[in-house]
Every structure is written in C-alpha cells, then in structure tokens.
C-alpha positions in Angstrom: -11.1 -15.2 -6.6 -7.6 -13.7 -6.9 -7.3 -10.0 -6.3 -5.8 -7.9 -9.1 -2.1 -7.3 -8.7 0.7 -5.3 -10.2 3.5 -7.2 -11.9 6.8 -6.0 -13.1 7.6 -7.2 -16.6 10.3 -6.7 -19.2 9.1 -5.4 -22.6 10.8 -6.1 -25.9 9.4 -6.6 -29.4 5.8 -6.4 -28.1 6.3 -9.2 -25.7 6.2 -9.0 -21.9 8.4 -11.3 -19.8 8.1 -11.9 -16.0 11.0 -10.8 -13.9 12.4 -14.4 -13.5 12.5 -14.6 -17.4 14.6 -11.5 -17.8 17.3 -13.5 -19.6 14.8 -14.5 -22.2 14.1 -10.9 -22.9 17.8 -10.1 -23.1 18.2 -12.8 -25.7 15.8 -10.9 -28.0 17.7 -7.6 -27.6 19.5 -6.1 -30.6 20.6 -2.6 -31.8 17.0 -1.6 -32.6 15.1 -3.3 -29.8 16.0 -2.7 -26.2 14.6 -4.3 -23.1 12.6 -1.9 -20.9 11.0 -2.4 -17.5 7.3 -1.9 -17.3 4.3 -2.7 -15.1 1.0 -4.4 -15.9 -2.1 -5.4 -13.8 -2.9 -9.1 -13.6 -6.4 -10.3 -12.7 -8.6 -13.3 -13.2 -9.4 -12.3 -16.7 -5.8 -11.9 -17.8 -4.4 -14.1 -20.5 -2.1 -16.9 -19.6 1.7 -16.3 -19.4 2.3 -19.5 -21.3 0.4 -19.3 -24.6 0.6 -22.6 -26.5 4.4 -23.0 -27.1 5.3 -19.4 -26.4 6.4 -18.0 -23.1 5.5 -14.4 -22.3 2.5 -12.1 -22.5 1.6 -10.2 -25.6 1.7 -6.4 -25.2 -1.7 -5.8 -26.8 -3.4 -7.8 -24.1 -2.5 -5.3 -21.3 -2.4 -1.7 -20.4 1.3 -0.9 -20.0 2.6 1.4 -17.3 6.0 2.9 -17.2 6.1 3.3 -13.5 4.6 1.5 -10.5 2.8 4.6 -9.2 0.7 4.9 -12.3 -0.2 1.2 -12.2 -1.2 1.7 -8.5 -3.5 4.5 -9.4 -5.2 2.5 -12.1 -5.4 -0.6 -9.8 -7.1 1.5 -7.0 -9.6 3.0 -9.5 -10.9 -0.5 -10.4 -10.8 -1.9 -6.9 
C-alpha cells in the first residue's frame, strides 16, 4: 500500500495539473483565469490523474492547500 504523499499541482478553471504538465495549465490561462500553485494529498483512494480522455485532477475531488506546511499538518493528522 502506498503511503499518502503531498503533491504540488497547478490550479486553473477547477482543474489541477501535475508539475510536469504546467504548460497545459498555462494554455488554459486567460485574463479572468490565472494559474496558481497549490498542494494536494494523494493516497490510494485518490481519483486517477487521467480521467477517460481528460488529463488532470478535478478540484472537487481534493482538499486544496495554498502552502506545503498546511498540507503537511493535514497529512500528519491522518497518519
């Protein structure tokens, strides 16, 4: 069983992209929607990053943290 881990993601338009897919997030950016860096906790119950034909996580499937320290506190509380 994999241990839960913190992952840095890029948030835009309710989608979360892994760091290696930063360019995909930038492609969605416009004057009203800006890319922001966030953190999520991934565990064995997390939804897949590739959902059918889409790439990325959906924001509503995760708790979003604006900084890594808050994510660490939450991760340690469930460990």
